[in-house]
VMD Tcl script that builds the backbone (N, CA, C; Angstrom):
set m [mol new atoms 162]
animate dup $m
set s [atomselect $m all]
$s set {name element resname resid chain x y z} {
  {N N MET 1 A 100.122 101.312 122.217}
  {CA C MET 1 A 98.844 101.401 122.883}
  {C C MET 1 A 97.884 102.215 122.017}
  {N N ALA 2 A 96.698 101.706 121.791}
  {CA C ALA 2 A 95.717 102.368 120.928}
  {C C ALA 2 A 94.997 103.484 121.670}
  {N N LYS 3 A 94.631 104.502 120.918}
  {CA C LYS 3 A 93.874 105.611 121.494}
  {C C LYS 3 A 92.422 105.203 121.684}
  {N N LYS 4 A 91.743 105.913 122.569}
  {CA C LYS 4 A 90.323 105.668 122.762}
  {C C LYS 4 A 89.568 106.338 121.625}
  {N N GLY 5 A 88.913 105.560 120.774}
  {CA C GLY 5 A 88.226 106.108 119.601}
  {C C GLY 5 A 89.235 106.430 118.519}
  {N N GLU 6 A 88.792 106.485 117.338}
  {CA C GLU 6 A 89.674 106.797 116.219}
  {C C GLU 6 A 89.339 108.188 115.703}
  {N N ALA 7 A 90.235 109.145 115.935}
  {CA C ALA 7 A 90.011 110.510 115.473}
  {C C ALA 7 A 90.477 110.675 114.039}
  {N N VAL 8 A 91.542 109.975 113.658}
  {CA C VAL 8 A 92.091 110.088 112.303}
  {C C VAL 8 A 91.509 108.969 111.447}
  {N N ILE 9 A 90.921 109.370 110.311}
  {CA C ILE 9 A 90.322 108.386 109.412}
  {C C ILE 9 A 90.981 108.488 108.042}
  {N N HIS 10 A 90.949 107.402 107.291}
  {CA C HIS 10 A 91.475 107.362 105.933}
  {C C HIS 10 A 90.341 107.717 104.978}
  {N N VAL 11 A 90.602 108.622 104.052}
  {CA C VAL 11 A 89.588 109.047 103.097}
  {C C VAL 11 A 90.129 108.908 101.680}
  {N N THR 12 A 89.218 108.773 100.735}
  {CA C THR 12 A 89.552 108.684 99.321}
  {C C THR 12 A 89.045 109.943 98.641}
  {N N LEU 13 A 89.877 110.515 97.757}
  {CA C LEU 13 A 89.492 111.700 97.008}
  {C C LEU 13 A 89.195 111.306 95.567}
  {N N ALA 14 A 88.039 111.733 95.060}
  {CA C ALA 14 A 87.625 111.421 93.692}
  {C C ALA 14 A 87.576 112.702 92.881}
  {N N CYS 15 A 87.979 112.605 91.635}
  {CA C CYS 15 A 87.966 113.744 90.716}
  {C C CYS 15 A 86.519 114.126 90.412}
  {N N SER 16 A 86.221 115.417 90.443}
  {CA C SER 16 A 84.857 115.865 90.161}
  {C C SER 16 A 84.564 115.861 88.663}
  {N N GLU 17 A 85.605 115.855 87.824}
  {CA C GLU 17 A 85.413 115.851 86.370}
  {C C GLU 17 A 85.188 114.436 85.831}
  {N N CYS 18 A 86.137 113.527 86.094}
  {CA C CYS 18 A 86.038 112.179 85.521}
  {C C CYS 18 A 85.480 111.154 86.518}
  {N N GLY 19 A 85.492 111.467 87.824}
  {CA C GLY 19 A 84.923 110.572 88.826}
  {C C GLY 19 A 85.851 109.477 89.307}
  {N N ARG 20 A 87.101 109.458 88.846}
  {CA C ARG 20 A 88.039 108.412 89.274}
  {C C ARG 20 A 88.583 108.702 90.664}
  {N N HIS 21 A 88.864 107.639 91.408}
  {CA C HIS 21 A 89.417 107.749 92.747}
  {C C HIS 21 A 90.933 107.796 92.626}
  {N N ASN 22 A 91.499 109.002 92.665}
  {CA C ASN 22 A 92.912 109.194 92.385}
  {C C ASN 22 A 93.799 109.262 93.619}
  {N N TYR 23 A 93.296 109.768 94.723}
  {CA C TYR 23 A 94.139 110.024 95.890}
  {C C TYR 23 A 93.537 109.430 97.151}
  {N N HIS 24 A 94.418 109.053 98.087}
  {CA C HIS 24 A 94.043 108.588 99.414}
  {C C HIS 24 A 94.808 109.433 100.413}
  {N N THR 25 A 94.141 109.844 101.489}
  {CA C THR 25 A 94.780 110.671 102.497}
  {C C THR 25 A 94.122 110.419 103.848}
  {N N LYS 26 A 94.580 111.119 104.865}
  {CA C LYS 26 A 94.017 111.015 106.210}
  {C C LYS 26 A 93.491 112.379 106.628}
  {N N ARG 27 A 92.471 112.361 107.490}
  {CA C ARG 27 A 92.011 113.605 108.090}
  {C C ARG 27 A 91.540 113.335 109.503}
  {N N ASN 28 A 91.642 114.340 110.345}
  {CA C ASN 28 A 91.214 114.240 111.731}
  {C C ASN 28 A 89.754 114.660 111.813}
  {N N LYS 29 A 88.885 113.753 112.275}
  {CA C LYS 29 A 87.455 114.045 112.362}
  {C C LYS 29 A 87.160 115.170 113.339}
  {N N ASN 30 A 87.955 115.287 114.391}
  {CA C ASN 30 A 87.695 116.299 115.405}
  {C C ASN 30 A 88.068 117.699 114.936}
  {N N ASN 31 A 89.121 117.837 114.135}
  {CA C ASN 31 A 89.572 119.147 113.679}
  {C C ASN 31 A 88.895 119.587 112.391}
  {N N THR 32 A 88.589 118.657 111.515}
  {CA C THR 32 A 87.992 118.967 110.212}
  {C C THR 32 A 86.657 118.238 110.107}
  {N N ARG 33 A 85.579 118.944 110.381}
  {CA C ARG 33 A 84.250 118.323 110.369}
  {C C ARG 33 A 83.714 118.144 108.952}
  {N N ALA 34 A 83.937 119.124 108.087}
  {CA C ALA 34 A 83.399 119.070 106.723}
  {C C ALA 34 A 84.227 118.121 105.858}
  {N N LYS 35 A 83.637 117.680 104.756}
  {CA C LYS 35 A 84.358 116.808 103.831}
  {C C LYS 35 A 85.444 117.602 103.113}
  {N N LEU 36 A 86.536 116.928 102.781}
  {CA C LEU 36 A 87.641 117.585 102.094}
  {C C LEU 36 A 87.304 117.846 100.633}
  {N N ALA 37 A 87.787 118.966 100.132}
  {CA C ALA 37 A 87.680 119.299 98.713}
  {C C ALA 37 A 88.960 120.041 98.358}
  {N N LEU 38 A 89.854 119.366 97.611}
  {CA C LEU 38 A 91.160 119.927 97.281}
  {C C LEU 38 A 91.352 119.958 95.773}
  {N N ARG 39 A 92.116 120.937 95.301}
  {CA C ARG 39 A 92.491 120.977 93.886}
  {C C ARG 39 A 93.772 120.165 93.729}
  {N N LYS 40 A 93.645 119.033 93.030}
  {CA C LYS 40 A 94.770 118.124 92.824}
  {C C LYS 40 A 94.899 117.844 91.322}
  {N N TYR 41 A 96.047 117.278 90.951}
  {CA C TYR 41 A 96.291 116.946 89.543}
  {C C TYR 41 A 95.629 115.614 89.203}
  {N N CYS 42 A 94.864 115.603 88.118}
  {CA C CYS 42 A 94.252 114.372 87.606}
  {C C CYS 42 A 95.021 113.952 86.360}
  {N N LYS 43 A 95.652 112.781 86.402}
  {CA C LYS 43 A 96.478 112.364 85.263}
  {C C LYS 43 A 95.642 111.934 84.068}
  {N N TRP 44 A 94.351 111.650 84.254}
  {CA C TRP 44 A 93.503 111.300 83.121}
  {C C TRP 44 A 92.985 112.550 82.408}
  {N N ASP 45 A 92.709 113.606 83.158}
  {CA C ASP 45 A 92.293 114.881 82.558}
  {C C ASP 45 A 93.496 115.742 82.179}
  {N N ARG 46 A 94.654 115.417 82.718}
  {CA C ARG 46 A 95.906 116.138 82.488}
  {C C ARG 46 A 95.827 117.608 82.893}
  {N N ARG 47 A 95.159 117.857 84.018}
  {CA C ARG 47 A 95.088 119.214 84.567}
  {C C ARG 47 A 94.660 119.137 86.024}
  {N N HIS 48 A 94.741 120.262 86.722}
  {CA C HIS 48 A 94.315 120.330 88.112}
  {C C HIS 48 A 92.797 120.487 88.163}
  {N N THR 49 A 92.144 119.617 88.922}
  {CA C THR 49 A 90.699 119.655 89.078}
  {C C THR 49 A 90.348 119.535 90.549}
  {N N LEU 50 A 89.109 119.783 90.870}
  {CA C LEU 50 A 88.643 119.653 92.240}
  {C C LEU 50 A 88.438 118.186 92.574}
  {N N HIS 51 A 89.036 117.738 93.661}
  {CA C HIS 51 A 88.875 116.360 94.141}
  {C C HIS 51 A 88.143 116.423 95.469}
  {N N LYS 52 A 87.038 115.674 95.560}
  {CA C LYS 52 A 86.198 115.689 96.752}
  {C C LYS 52 A 86.285 114.358 97.491}
  {N N GLU 53 A 86.081 114.426 98.787}
  {CA C GLU 53 A 86.102 113.231 99.628}
  {C C GLU 53 A 84.905 112.345 99.306}
  {N N VAL 54 A 85.177 111.043 99.204}
  {CA C VAL 54 A 84.112 110.072 98.905}
  {C C VAL 54 A 83.692 109.401 100.188}
}
mol reanalyze $m
mol bondsrecalc $m
mol representation Tube
mol addrep $m
């Protein structure tokens, strides 16, 4: 049975250095209002960089 409204959405994280879309994740719109910004590993830059929600 489906919930009323969709609270959990699928988001894509893009590297702030090279701009590539490296990661996909989920977030709850009700609990996390702001866009995600996480430090993740970028295999093209070969280091940890800031990845922001697109």
